[in-house]
C-alpha positions as CSV (number, residue, x, y, z in Angstrom):
1,M,0.0,0.0,0.0
2,L,1.1,3.5,-0.9
3,V,0.2,5.7,2.1
4,L,-0.2,9.3,0.9
5,D,-0.9,12.7,2.3
6,V,-1.0,16.1,0.4
7,E,-1.1,19.5,1.8
8,A,-2.4,22.1,-0.7
9,S,-3.1,25.7,-1.2
10,G,-6.8,25.0,-1.3
11,T,-9.4,22.2,-1.8
12,E,-9.9,22.1,-5.5
13,Y,-7.3,20.2,-7.5
14,G,-8.0,22.3,-10.6
15,L,-7.6,25.7,-9.0
16,H,-5.2,24.9,-6.3
17,S,-1.7,23.5,-6.0
18,I,0.2,20.9,-4.0
19,V,2.5,22.6,-1.4
20,S,3.8,19.4,0.2
21,L,3.6,15.7,-0.2
22,G,4.3,13.0,2.2
23,A,4.1,9.2,1.6
24,L,5.4,5.9,2.8
25,D,5.5,2.3,1.6
26,L,3.3,0.4,4.2
27,K,5.1,-2.8,3.5
28,N,8.5,-1.1,4.1
29,P,7.6,1.9,6.3
30,E,11.1,3.2,6.5
31,N,10.8,4.0,2.8
32,R,9.4,7.4,3.0
33,F,9.0,10.5,0.7
34,Y,8.6,14.1,1.7
35,E,9.0,17.2,-0.5
36,E,7.7,20.7,-0.5
37,C,7.1,23.1,-3.5
38,R,5.9,26.5,-4.6
39,I,2.5,26.6,-6.2
40,W,2.1,26.5,-9.9
41,D,1.8,29.9,-11.7
42,G,-1.8,31.0,-11.4
43,A,-2.8,28.7,-8.7
44,E,-5.2,30.1,-6.3
45,I,-4.6,30.3,-2.5
46,M,-7.2,29.7,0.3
47,D,-6.4,31.4,3.6
48,G,-8.1,28.4,5.4
49,A,-5.8,26.0,3.7
50,L,-2.8,27.8,4.9
51,E,-4.2,27.8,8.5
52,V,-4.4,24.1,8.3
53,N,-0.9,23.4,6.8
54,G,0.9,26.3,8.4
55,F,2.6,27.6,5.2
56,T,2.7,31.3,4.4
57,K,1.8,32.8,1.1
58,E,5.5,33.8,0.8
59,E,6.7,30.3,1.4
60,I,4.4,28.7,-1.2
61,T,5.3,31.4,-3.8
62,D,9.0,31.3,-3.0
63,Q,10.7,31.0,-6.5
64,S,13.8,29.4,-4.9
65,K,11.5,26.3,-4.2
66,Q,11.1,23.6,-6.7
67,S,8.0,23.8,-8.7
68,E,5.0,21.5,-8.2
69,A,6.0,19.7,-11.5
70,E,9.4,18.9,-10.2
71,L,7.9,17.6,-6.8
72,I,5.4,15.4,-8.7
73,E,8.2,14.1,-11.0
74,K,10.3,13.0,-8.0
75,F,7.3,11.4,-6.4
76,L,6.3,9.4,-9.3
77,K,9.9,8.3,-9.8
78,W,9.9,7.2,-6.1
79,V,6.6,5.3,-6.6
80,E,8.0,3.2,-9.6
81,N,9.7,0.5,-7.5
82,L,6.9,-0.1,-5.0
83,E,5.4,-3.5,-5.1
84,D,1.9,-2.3,-4.1
85,K,0.8,1.3,-5.4
86,T,-2.7,1.1,-3.9
87,L,-3.3,4.5,-2.5
88,A,-4.4,4.7,1.1
89,G,-5.1,7.5,3.6
90,Q,-7.7,9.6,5.3
91,N,-10.1,10.8,2.4
92,V,-7.3,9.8,0.0
93,S,-9.4,10.5,-3.1
94,F,-8.4,14.1,-2.3
95,D,-4.8,13.4,-2.4
96,R,-5.1,11.2,-5.5
97,D,-6.8,13.8,-7.4
98,F,-4.2,16.4,-6.5
99,V,-1.4,14.0,-7.6
100,R,-3.2,13.1,-10.8
101,A,-3.8,17.0,-11.7
102,A,-0.2,17.8,-10.8
103,A,1.1,15.0,-13.1
104,H,-1.4,16.3,-15.9
105,R,-0.1,19.9,-15.5
106,A,3.5,18.6,-15.7
107,G,2.8,16.6,-18.9
108,L,3.7,13.4,-17.0
109,D,2.1,10.0,-17.2
110,Y,-0.1,9.1,-14.2
111,N,-0.5,5.5,-13.8
112,L,-1.7,5.0,-10.2
113,A,-5.0,3.3,-9.6
114,Y,-8.3,5.0,-9.1
115,R,-9.5,2.7,-6.4
116,T,-8.2,3.5,-2.9
117,I,-8.3,2.4,0.7
118,D,-9.7,5.0,3.1
119,T,-9.0,5.1,6.8
120,H,-12.4,6.5,7.5
121,T,-14.1,3.5,6.0
122,L,-11.8,1.1,7.8
123,A,-12.4,2.8,11.2
124,W,-16.2,2.9,10.5
125,M,-16.2,-1.0,9.7
126,H,-14.0,-1.7,12.8
127,I,-16.3,0.2,15.1
128,I,-19.3,-1.7,13.7
129,K,-17.7,-5.0,13.9
130,S,-16.6,-4.3,17.4
131,G,-20.3,-3.7,18.4
132,G,-20.0,0.1,18.6
133,I,-21.8,2.9,17.0
134,P,-19.7,5.3,14.7
135,P,-20.0,8.9,15.8
136,I,-22.4,11.1,13.8
137,D,-22.1,15.0,13.5
138,P,-25.2,16.1,15.0
139,L,-25.4,19.4,13.0
140,H,-24.7,17.9,9.6
141,K,-26.0,14.4,10.3
142,R,-22.9,12.6,8.6
143,S,-19.9,10.7,9.9
144,A,-17.8,12.6,12.5
145,L,-14.8,10.3,11.9
146,N,-12.3,12.9,10.8
147,L,-8.5,11.9,11.1
148,D,-8.4,13.1,14.8
149,A,-11.3,10.9,15.6
150,V,-9.8,7.9,13.9
151,L,-6.4,8.5,15.7
152,N,-8.2,8.7,19.0
153,Y,-10.2,5.6,18.4
154,C,-6.9,3.9,17.6
155,G,-5.3,5.1,20.8
156,I,-3.2,8.0,19.3
157,P,-3.4,11.7,20.2
158,E,-4.5,14.2,17.6
159,E,-2.4,15.1,14.7
160,P,-0.1,18.1,15.5
161,H,-1.1,21.4,14.2
162,P,-0.2,22.9,11.7
163,H,-0.6,19.7,9.6
164,N,2.5,18.3,7.9
165,A,2.1,15.9,4.9
166,L,4.7,13.4,6.3
167,T,3.1,13.4,9.6
168,G,-0.2,12.9,8.1
169,A,1.1,9.9,6.1
170,L,2.6,8.4,9.1
171,S,-0.6,8.7,11.0
172,H,-2.6,7.2,8.2
173,A,-0.1,4.2,8.1
174,E,-0.3,3.7,11.7
175,V,-4.1,3.5,12.0
176,I,-4.2,1.3,8.9
177,S,-1.9,-1.3,10.6
178,R,-3.9,-1.1,13.8
179,L,-7.3,-1.4,12.2
180,L,-6.5,-4.1,9.7
181,Y,-3.8,-6.1,11.5
182,D,-4.2,-5.2,15.3
183,K,-0.5,-4.3,15.2
184,K,1.6,-1.3,15.9
185,L,3.7,-0.2,12.9
186,L,5.9,2.9,13.4
187,P,8.3,3.8,16.2
188,E,6.8,7.3,16.3
189,F,3.5,5.7,17.8
190,D,4.9,2.8,19.8
191,Q,4.2,4.5,23.2
192,F,0.5,4.5,22.5
193,A,-1.3,1.3,23.4
194,I,-4.0,-0.2,20.9
195,P,-7.2,0.3,23.0
196,W,-9.0,-2.9,21.9
197,K,-6.1,-5.0,22.9
198,L,-5.8,-3.8,26.5
């Protein structure tokens, strides 16, 4: 599994740009990728997105940083040798679509699969199979299993703020391991017990 997290200048892959990308190979979690870049020329910037990822407008428009195209080329090169390129993460279709759009903008071949494994779905299923009831947002009447809720369910504190793409990818990988295999995966989370194994 290719565990992926993208931080972006906004929420729309056609309007906004990747600003950082973190990933790891679930089968070989020491094999990690992290890069930052400036936004593509003409990309829009949402202030709310910068509040989440902690970048400033100056940082993501810094001409001394590599371009989004250079970042995505490095990432796709890194992916080439992975045995399982199935994308996984929290709401990973967001990340997949940003990577695909970045590859398209750069004129690069994109050959990652459309199908993904989402930690939200894994957590929802795990809660149900354990006899629990997944949390529902009372205002919006929809799932309240965001990444922090999934982390907490798996015995891990909330993701640090601002969000970092590599920290996000590590968090996704750890909850995947716990939810699917009942096993801890990464040394970064070893101190936190798996609640349903106590």
